[in-house]
C-alpha positions, 0 to 999 in steps of 0.5 A: 459270744467271745472265745478266749484263747489261753493256754488250756483252749489252745492245746487241744487246738494245737495237738489237733492240728499236729495230728492231722499235720502228721496224719497227712505227712505218713499218708503222703507219698512225695513223686521225687521224679517222673521220666516221660520218653516223648511228649507223646507219652504223659499221664494218659498214655503211659509207658508201660515199666512192666517191673524190669528195673535193673539197679545200678550204683547210680542208675536204674535200667529198664526196657519199655515196650517201645524196643527202647532200653533206658538208663537214668539217674536213680537220684534225678531220673535224668536220662543217661542213655537210651538204647533201641534194639529190633525186639522188646524185651520184656526181661530185666536188664542184666548188670555185672561189672561193667557190663550190661546185657540185655535179652529179647523174644527173638532170642538175640542177647545184647552186651552194652557199655553202662555208661554210653548204652552203646552195643558192645556185641550181640549174638544169638542164643539157641534153645532146643531138645534140652539145650541152651547156647549163649554166646561167650562174647570174651571167647568167641565160644558158646556156653552150653546148659544142659537140663536133666530130669 
């Protein structure tokens, strides 16, 4: 049995093939890049980020369980800098103007340079009796926030 390929028989085959391609294209998820902090962390030993991503114009900044904070180029995933803190920070970095701020579980507040990841200054956040004291690095004073019921 021989099948004749003409416009009438090819049209359904082409439509079906294009439909399959379109379905696969819509349902595929392309991975633009992946970041591994060291060789021991890979697909079977993943470093958890916990959704604490912060975005700058072209950087992604996040902290990980290994006490490191990373800055990556958004479009390539290339490492720009890495900062190692004394303790883990589960909180997203705060980016304000040309500064990156981190807060750790031990009450440390850290100010980083966003271009280099170098520590500019650090201090302790003190909380108690419905008050929160945060260091102001510009004035060497503390900002006091009082919670009233």
